[in-house]
N, C-alpha and C positions, 0 to 999 in steps of 0.2 A: 504494500500500500504506500502511495506517495504521501509525504507529509509536507505541509506548507504553513509558514507563519504569516499571519495577517493582523493588521491593527485597525480598530474602529473606535468611534466615540459614541457615547450615548446621545440620543436625540430627544429633545423635549417638545419641539414645535411640531404640530401635525396639521393635516389638511392640504388641499391642493396648492394654496398660496405658499405655505411653508415649504412644501416639496419643490415647487418651482424655484423659490429663492435658494434652496439648498443646491439644486442642480446648477443654477447660475453661478454659484460660488465654487463650482468644481467638485461637488460631492454627490454621491449616490446614496439613496436611502436603502436600508437593509433591515432585516428583522431576524432575531435569534429566538427560537422557541425549543422547548423540550418537554418531556413527559412530566417532569417534576417541578418546573419553574414557570413563572409568568413570562410571557414574551417580552423581549427587550428591543426597543426601537433603536436603530443604529444609523450612523452616518459614516461613509467611507470615501476616501479620496478616489475620485472616479477614474482618472487615468491609470493609476497603479492597479486599481481593482480590475479594470478592463483588460490590461496587459496580462495580469496573472491568471484571470479566469479563462481568457482565450487560450493561453498556453496550456492550461490544465483541462480544457474541455474534452469530454469523452473519457476521462480517467477517473478512477476512484481515488479520492483524496481526503485525508484527514487534515483539517485545518486547525492549527493552534491559534485561537482568536484571542488577542489581547485587547481589552476594552478600556480605553482611557476614561477616567471619571467615575468608574464603578468602584464602589466601596470594597475594600479587601484585596484589590488587585488580583481577582480570581482569573485563572486561565481556563478557557472553554475549548474543549475538543469537539469539533463540529463537522458535519457533512454538508456539502452544498446540495440543497434539495431542489432549488428552482432559480433560474436566471432569466430576467427579462432584459432584452437588448433592443436598441433602436434599430429598426429595419433598414435604415439608410447608412448610418455611421457605424453600426455594430457596437457602439458604446453601451456600457451596462447601465440600465435604468433602475433595476431593483434586484436584490438577492435575498433568498430565504436560506437561513442556516438552521440545521437541526443538531442539537447537542446530544452527544453520545457518551457512554462510559467506556473507557478503554479496557476495563476489566470485565466487560460483559459481551457475550457473543451477539453479533448482528447478522442479518441476511442481506446480501447485496447481489446485484447483477454484475457479472464480470465479462468483459469483452473477450471473445475468442479471436485470436489473430492467426490467420492461415498463411503459412509461408511455403515457398517452393512451387514447382510446377509439376502437377500430377502426370504420371506416365500416360494415363488415359486421355488427358488433354492433348498430349503430343500425338496421340493416335486419332485425334479428331473428335474426342468427347468434350463435354461441357462440364465445368466444375459447378456442382449444385450445392450451394451453401444453405443449410436449413436452420442453423443456429448461429446467430451473430453474438449472442450472449448466453451465459448459463448462470443459474442461481447457486450461490454457495453460502455457507454459514461458518462463522468462526470469530475469533477475536479480531477487532478492527485492523490492527496493524499486521496481523498474520494473513489477511486476505490479499491475494496477489492483485496487482494492477491490471494484468491481462494474463490469458492462458494461450501459449503458443502451440500451434499444431502444424507439423510438417506433412503436407499432403503429397509429397513426391511419390510414395509407394502406391498410391491409389491407381487402379486400373479400371477399365470399362467393366470387367467381370467381377470386381470386388463389391462387397456389400456396404462399403463406406466406413467412416470413422464414427463411433458412437460416443456418448457421454462417458461410458465405462472405460474408453480408451484414453481419456484426457489425463494429463499429468497434473494431479491435484496435490497440493502440499499435505503432508500427513496430518497436520493439526487443523485442517480445513475440511469441512464436510460438503459433499456435492448434494444439492437439493434438486436433483433431476432423476428421471428414470434412466437406468444405466443403458438400456437398449435403444434410447432415443438417438436417431442418426443426426450427426452434426453436419457432415459433409460427405458427398459422394460424387462420382463421375458418371454422367448419363450420356446416352447416345444423342447426337444432335437431332432436334425435331425438324421436320420438313416445313418449309414455308407454304403458304396458300398457293403461290405461283407454281412451286414444285409439284404440289399435289395435283393441281389442275392440269399441268403438263403431262404428268404420269397418267391421269385419267384419260386425257385426250389421246395419248399414245396407245393406251390399252384399247380404247374404242376403235382406233384405226386398225389395230391388229385384229380385233374381233371382226370388224367389217371385212377386212381382206380375207380372213379365214372363211367367213360365211360365203363370200363371192367365189372362192376356190371350190368349196363344197358344192355350190349350185352348178358351177360349170362342169364339175366332174359328174354330177348326177345327170345332167343333160346329155353328156357324151355317152353315158351308158344306156340311154333309152334307145329302143329300136327305131329305124328310119321311118319317116312318114310315107315314103314312096318305095315301091319295089322295082326290081330291074325288069325291063321288057323281055319277053320270051321271043 
C-alpha cells in the first residue's frame, strides 16, 4: 500500500459564498469522516492537492493527514473515498477522506495489472480481460497497491488465469471465488462484413451446385425424338 503525507486546516465558514471565497484564495474544501467521529470540514491548498491526487489516482493509498488547528495535534490515517474535479482544468474541487484504523482489517478493490504478450495473441487470438480489479481483505498497509499477472503463457486452448492463480500476499485474504476467470485468450470474432461475405459465398456455391445437378439430370433423360428408320 502506498503511503502519503498531506496537510489540511480546519474550516469554519460554510455555504456557497464561503466555498467560492475559499477557492478564490487557492484552497479546496474537503471533509474527513469516520465511523466513530463527527465529520471535520477541511481546507487544503488546491495546487498541491491536485498534483498529489492526480499522481496517486487509481492507486490504493493510505494518507497520513495532519490537520492544523485541531486540538491535540492528532494524526489521521485516511483513505481517499471521493474526488470531485473541474471538467475543464482537472483541478480538485472537493475531496472526501475516510478515517481508518491501521490495526484493523479492511476490504479494498485492488487493480490487476496484466503484463507480457500472450502466446495466443501472437497466434491471432484476442486477450479477454474479465477482471480489472479483485477484492481483498487485510491490514491496510499489508494490502498491495496492485497485483501483477504475466499473461505470456496463455494460449488459445488454455482455460485462462483464475483468481486462484493470483499471487496474493500471505497475510492478505482474497475475497473472490477462486475459479473466477480473470483473463483468457479467445479466438477473434468475425465482423458483420465477414459474415455477410461468407454467407454470400456459400449461397453462390449452393446455387452453382444446384445448377450442376439440374444439368446432369437433364443429360440423363431420354431424347425427345427418335432416329428415323
